[in-house]
Legacy VTK file of the C-alpha trace (Angstrom):
# vtk DataFile Version 3.0
C-alpha trace
ASCII
DATASET POLYDATA
POINTS 218 float
9.244 -27.655 5.516
12.785 -28.218 4.283
14.217 -24.780 3.784
17.240 -26.135 1.948
15.232 -28.062 -0.563
16.476 -27.372 -4.134
14.007 -25.762 -6.646
14.478 -26.178 -10.390
11.733 -24.235 -12.067
13.554 -22.432 -14.932
14.739 -23.332 -18.311
18.249 -21.902 -17.752
19.021 -24.082 -14.669
20.542 -27.380 -15.605
21.996 -28.411 -12.186
22.071 -27.352 -8.516
25.218 -25.210 -8.720
25.286 -21.592 -7.652
25.827 -20.225 -11.157
23.539 -22.528 -13.036
21.300 -19.540 -13.860
23.826 -16.795 -14.719
21.440 -14.640 -16.927
18.519 -15.014 -14.548
20.833 -13.909 -11.700
22.500 -10.917 -13.281
19.407 -9.523 -14.869
18.174 -8.722 -11.376
20.386 -5.721 -11.649
17.436 -4.158 -13.536
15.566 -3.806 -10.263
18.573 -2.311 -8.421
19.209 0.210 -11.230
15.550 1.176 -11.398
15.482 1.739 -7.672
18.608 3.865 -7.656
17.310 6.037 -10.506
13.955 6.516 -8.792
15.621 7.115 -5.436
17.400 10.223 -7.031
14.083 11.438 -8.476
11.993 11.083 -5.364
13.581 13.442 -2.751
10.902 14.768 -0.296
8.595 11.861 -1.144
8.911 9.428 1.725
6.563 6.721 0.447
8.174 6.806 -2.935
11.527 6.247 -1.226
9.900 3.338 0.684
8.926 1.831 -2.741
12.507 2.286 -4.003
13.852 0.389 -0.940
11.318 -2.438 -1.565
12.304 -2.547 -5.192
15.941 -3.042 -4.248
14.912 -5.812 -1.987
13.012 -7.435 -4.895
16.239 -7.494 -6.908
18.315 -8.885 -4.020
15.710 -11.546 -3.159
15.362 -12.670 -6.746
19.182 -12.777 -7.127
19.327 -15.081 -4.160
16.658 -17.356 -5.532
18.315 -17.668 -8.899
21.614 -18.551 -7.377
20.795 -20.608 -4.269
17.560 -21.972 -5.729
16.332 -23.199 -2.339
12.998 -22.939 -0.512
14.310 -20.125 1.763
15.539 -18.212 -1.207
12.136 -18.521 -2.836
10.615 -16.826 0.222
13.220 -14.110 -0.018
12.227 -13.785 -3.642
8.462 -13.581 -3.378
8.054 -11.669 -0.013
9.330 -8.340 -1.270
7.031 -8.619 -4.349
3.982 -9.051 -2.162
5.127 -6.138 0.080
5.479 -3.839 -3.006
2.055 -4.728 -4.209
0.453 -3.964 -0.877
2.471 -0.879 -0.300
1.457 0.505 -3.757
-2.124 -0.263 -3.111
-1.991 1.629 0.124
-0.494 4.743 -1.431
-2.931 4.522 -4.344
-5.793 4.587 -1.923
-4.383 7.278 0.347
-2.447 9.577 -1.959
-4.089 9.066 -5.357
-7.654 8.336 -4.462
-7.522 10.561 -1.358
-9.048 8.004 1.074
-8.600 8.251 4.822
-5.997 6.132 6.556
-8.506 3.701 7.830
-10.242 3.247 4.402
-6.804 2.990 2.689
-5.779 0.124 5.058
-9.087 -1.643 4.508
-8.826 -1.226 0.806
-5.284 -2.632 0.884
-6.271 -5.586 3.079
-9.056 -6.499 0.547
-6.359 -7.502 -1.935
-6.084 -10.779 -0.036
-9.721 -11.931 -0.588
-9.605 -10.448 -4.063
-6.641 -12.635 -4.974
-8.200 -15.595 -3.174
-11.281 -15.342 -5.435
-9.495 -14.423 -8.757
-6.560 -16.846 -8.644
-8.739 -19.990 -8.743
-10.580 -18.567 -11.740
-7.340 -17.773 -13.516
-6.079 -21.215 -12.672
-8.790 -22.628 -15.008
-7.566 -20.744 -17.979
-4.960 -22.500 -20.132
-1.594 -20.677 -20.201
-2.807 -18.027 -17.824
-2.708 -20.586 -14.959
1.160 -20.774 -15.264
1.488 -17.314 -13.591
-2.036 -17.117 -12.209
-1.250 -14.931 -9.238
0.638 -12.346 -11.174
-2.227 -11.768 -13.483
-4.186 -10.335 -10.579
-1.974 -7.135 -10.663
-2.564 -5.870 -14.246
-6.218 -6.588 -13.816
-6.193 -4.262 -10.830
-4.023 -1.700 -12.603
-6.632 -1.478 -15.481
-9.482 -1.286 -13.063
-7.960 1.537 -11.119
-7.132 3.266 -14.491
-10.738 3.206 -15.526
-11.761 4.654 -12.182
-9.186 7.447 -12.410
-9.740 8.307 -16.053
-11.921 11.248 -15.326
-10.222 12.666 -12.146
-6.551 11.987 -12.936
-6.157 11.077 -16.634
-2.410 11.283 -16.694
-2.129 8.940 -13.708
-4.795 6.645 -15.344
-2.685 6.476 -18.529
0.393 5.684 -16.390
-1.503 2.770 -14.848
-2.444 1.352 -18.254
1.122 1.672 -19.496
2.371 -0.237 -16.416
-0.368 -2.820 -16.861
0.554 -3.359 -20.538
4.227 -3.801 -19.687
3.376 -6.239 -16.929
1.166 -8.289 -19.287
4.117 -8.676 -21.643
6.376 -9.506 -18.821
4.065 -12.199 -17.331
3.558 -13.636 -20.762
7.356 -14.045 -21.313
7.661 -15.499 -17.792
4.999 -18.104 -18.665
6.788 -19.062 -21.905
10.108 -19.900 -20.191
9.626 -23.758 -19.954
7.532 -23.956 -23.104
10.249 -22.446 -25.340
13.131 -24.087 -23.485
13.938 -26.498 -26.426
14.337 -23.667 -28.924
15.531 -20.946 -26.413
17.938 -22.729 -24.024
18.605 -19.639 -21.898
14.918 -19.251 -21.297
12.696 -16.139 -21.406
12.706 -15.477 -17.594
15.353 -12.858 -18.065
12.736 -10.639 -19.770
10.580 -10.975 -16.775
13.344 -9.375 -14.804
14.181 -6.697 -17.323
10.573 -5.699 -18.012
9.610 -5.779 -14.380
12.490 -3.569 -13.402
11.208 -1.107 -16.071
7.616 -1.528 -14.983
8.092 -1.166 -11.186
10.354 1.849 -11.722
7.702 3.355 -14.050
5.025 2.800 -11.424
7.078 4.815 -8.864
7.477 7.448 -11.516
3.677 7.501 -12.041
3.230 7.985 -8.321
5.940 10.804 -8.206
4.201 12.605 -11.098
0.819 12.379 -9.421
2.168 13.829 -6.240
3.852 16.745 -8.109
0.615 17.423 -10.061
-1.318 17.338 -6.764
1.018 19.781 -5.089
0.871 22.027 -8.130
-2.954 22.060 -7.959
-2.687 22.919 -4.229
-4.317 19.711 -3.077
LINES 1 219
218 0 1 2 3 4 5 6 7 8 9 10 11 12 13 14 15 16 17 18 19 20 21 22 23 24 25 26 27 28 29 30 31 32 33 34 35 36 37 38 39 40 41 42 43 44 45 46 47 48 49 50 51 52 53 54 55 56 57 58 59 60 61 62 63 64 65 66 67 68 69 70 71 72 73 74 75 76 77 78 79 80 81 82 83 84 85 86 87 88 89 90 91 92 93 94 95 96 97 98 99 100 101 102 103 104 105 106 107 108 109 110 111 112 113 114 115 116 117 118 119 120 121 122 123 124 125 126 127 128 129 130 131 132 133 134 135 136 137 138 139 140 141 142 143 144 145 146 147 148 149 150 151 152 153 154 155 156 157 158 159 160 161 162 163 164 165 166 167 168 169 170 171 172 173 174 175 176 177 178 179 180 181 182 183 184 185 186 187 188 189 190 191 192 193 194 195 196 197 198 199 200 201 202 203 204 205 206 207 208 209 210 211 212 213 214 215 216 217
């Protein structure tokens, strides 16, 4: 693999220069801002702070990708996203569903075969296939929300809200190249802005669940 191979996958990029995607680059500040806000709100919540650190890494990795636009930067972009998904799954199982450590780890690991089955199915659906992997996440959020509806309704509503924001975000990500002729800056910037909001919100949902659980003496 050529780690220095250039990647041109977004409407805004017109050449291989560092600042060819200025808006795609600077809008990654949304992740950093969300991480800083939630860091201040999550004192005494170690795993929430871990999520904030990963969120900061998402913004940094995405910035590197939209400036360097190389294969190595692509890995720096996508790896923190995967880590955030798996970490959030783990704390959902352990701290929200109340599963044991072993079951929480097993449940988290099951995301891999889940994605392996669902992504090929999504890949057959027009338009959805553009961002096929990312659609696996709102599907999970809605599924967990349905399960939590009776036992933690506020958390369930938080999952639904996060899933809806993510659906809009993924849709705008997928429209980037299609609308390039009429929207030269592309729509990928909204993927960053909405995802910064959504990921920060999901940390807030977790924070509120922990506070409610502590208040109930769990």
